[in-house]
C-alpha positions as CSV (number, residue, x, y, z in Angstrom):
1,X,-23.3,33.9,20.9
2,X,-19.7,33.5,22.1
3,X,-20.6,30.5,24.2
4,X,-22.3,28.8,21.2
5,X,-19.2,29.4,19.0
6,X,-16.9,28.1,21.7
7,X,-19.1,25.0,22.2
8,X,-19.1,24.3,18.5
9,X,-15.3,24.7,18.2
10,X,-14.8,22.4,21.2
11,X,-17.0,19.7,19.7
12,X,-15.3,20.0,16.2
13,X,-11.7,20.1,17.5
14,X,-11.2,16.4,17.7
15,X,-12.5,15.9,14.2
16,X,-10.2,18.6,12.8
17,X,-7.1,17.2,14.6
18,X,-7.7,13.5,13.7
19,X,-8.6,14.1,10.1
20,X,-5.2,15.6,9.3
21,X,-3.2,12.9,11.0
22,X,-4.6,9.9,8.9
23,X,-4.9,11.5,5.5
24,X,-2.4,11.0,2.7
25,X,-0.4,13.8,1.3
26,X,-2.6,14.9,-1.7
27,X,0.3,16.6,-3.5
28,X,2.3,13.3,-3.4
29,X,-0.8,11.3,-4.5
30,X,-1.2,13.6,-7.5
31,X,2.5,13.3,-8.3
32,X,2.3,9.5,-8.3
33,X,-0.8,9.5,-10.5
34,X,0.6,12.1,-13.0
35,X,4.2,10.9,-13.2
36,X,4.2,7.3,-12.1
37,X,7.0,8.1,-9.7
38,X,6.9,8.9,-6.0
39,X,10.0,7.5,-4.3
40,X,10.1,7.9,-0.5
41,X,6.6,9.5,-0.6
42,X,4.2,9.6,2.3
43,X,1.1,7.8,1.0
44,X,-0.2,6.5,4.3
45,X,-3.9,5.7,4.0
46,X,-4.0,6.9,0.4
47,X,-7.0,5.8,-1.7
48,X,-5.4,4.3,-4.8
49,X,-8.1,1.8,-5.5
50,X,-8.2,0.8,-9.2
51,X,-5.2,3.0,-10.0
52,X,-3.0,2.1,-13.0
53,X,0.5,2.2,-11.5
54,X,2.2,0.1,-14.2
55,X,6.0,0.5,-13.7
56,X,5.6,3.0,-10.9
57,X,8.6,3.9,-8.9
58,X,7.5,3.6,-5.3
59,X,10.8,2.7,-3.7
60,X,10.9,3.3,0.0
61,X,7.4,4.9,-0.1
62,X,5.1,4.7,3.0
63,X,1.9,3.0,1.8
64,X,0.8,1.8,5.2
65,X,-3.0,1.3,5.4
66,X,-3.3,2.4,1.7
67,X,-6.3,1.2,-0.3
68,X,-4.8,-0.5,-3.4
69,X,-7.9,-2.7,-4.2
70,X,-7.7,-3.8,-7.8
71,X,-4.7,-1.5,-8.5
72,X,-2.5,-2.5,-11.4
73,X,1.1,-2.6,-10.1
74,X,2.6,-4.6,-13.0
75,X,6.3,-4.0,-13.1
76,X,6.1,-1.5,-10.2
77,X,9.2,-1.0,-8.0
78,X,8.2,-1.2,-4.3
79,X,11.7,-2.1,-3.0
80,X,11.9,-1.0,0.7
81,X,8.4,0.3,0.8
82,X,6.1,0.1,3.8
83,X,2.8,-1.6,2.9
84,X,1.9,-2.7,6.4
85,X,-1.9,-3.1,6.7
86,X,-2.5,-2.1,3.1
87,X,-5.4,-3.6,1.2
88,X,-4.3,-5.1,-2.1
89,X,-7.4,-7.2,-2.7
90,X,-7.5,-8.1,-6.4
91,X,-4.3,-6.2,-7.2
92,X,-2.2,-7.1,-10.1
93,X,1.5,-7.6,-9.1
94,X,3.1,-9.3,-12.1
95,X,6.8,-8.6,-12.5
96,X,6.8,-6.2,-9.5
97,X,9.7,-5.9,-7.1
98,X,9.0,-6.0,-3.4
99,X,12.4,-6.7,-2.0
100,X,12.9,-5.7,1.6
101,X,9.3,-4.5,1.7
102,X,7.1,-4.5,4.8
103,X,4.1,-6.7,3.8
104,X,2.9,-7.4,7.4
105,X,-0.9,-7.7,7.7
106,X,-1.4,-7.0,4.0
107,X,-4.6,-8.3,2.4
108,X,-3.7,-9.9,-1.0
109,X,-6.9,-11.8,-1.4
110,X,-7.7,-12.5,-5.1
111,X,-4.4,-10.8,-6.1
112,X,-2.5,-12.0,-9.1
113,X,1.2,-12.3,-8.1
114,X,3.4,-13.7,-10.9
115,X,7.2,-13.4,-11.2
116,X,7.4,-10.9,-8.3
117,X,10.6,-10.5,-6.3
118,X,10.2,-10.5,-2.5
119,X,13.7,-11.2,-1.2
120,X,14.0,-10.0,2.4
121,X,10.4,-8.9,2.6
122,X,8.6,-9.1,6.0
123,X,5.4,-11.1,5.4
124,X,3.7,-11.8,8.8
125,X,-0.1,-12.2,8.8
126,X,-0.6,-12.0,5.1
127,X,-4.1,-12.7,3.8
128,X,-3.8,-14.7,0.6
129,X,-7.4,-16.1,0.1
130,X,-7.9,-17.1,-3.5
131,X,-4.6,-15.3,-4.6
132,X,-2.9,-16.5,-7.7
133,X,0.8,-16.9,-6.9
134,X,3.3,-18.2,-9.4
135,X,7.1,-18.1,-9.5
136,X,7.2,-15.8,-6.5
137,X,8.7,-16.3,-3.0
138,X,5.4,-16.4,-1.3
139,X,4.2,-19.8,-0.2
140,X,0.6,-20.5,0.8
141,X,0.6,-22.6,4.0
142,X,4.4,-22.6,4.4
143,X,7.5,-20.5,4.7
144,X,8.6,-18.3,1.8
145,X,12.0,-19.2,0.2
146,X,14.9,-17.0,1.2
147,X,15.5,-15.8,-2.3
148,X,13.7,-15.7,-5.6
C-alpha cells in the first residue's frame, strides 16, 4: 500500500510542480476583470480571450504568453507592460497606449490597431498577418517610426 502511494506521488510530482509555475495569478485575473485595473500584475499565461478590457489600466503588467485572442483593449493603458509571446489574434487595440512595451514575438494577426501609441516599444518578430493598422507606429514590411 505504501509503495503504491509513493509510486503515485512520484509520478504526479512533476505535474504538480510544473502546473503552478505557468499558471496566472487567479486573484489578479479576477481583479482585472472586476475593476479594469491591474497595474504591475502578474498575468503571465492568463487566458483573457474575448475579454472586454476597454480602458483597462495594465501599466507595467506581465502578460507574457497571455491569451488575448479577440480581446477588446480599446483605450487600454499597457505602457511598460510585458506582452512577449502573447497571442492577440483578432484583438481590438484602438486608442491604446503601448509605449515602452515588450511586444517581441506577439501575434497580432487580424488585429485592429488604430491610433495606438507605441513609442519606445520593442517589436521584434511580430506577426501581423491581415492586421488592420492605421495611424500607429507599426509598419508592415519596414521599420517603425521613432515616435507617433
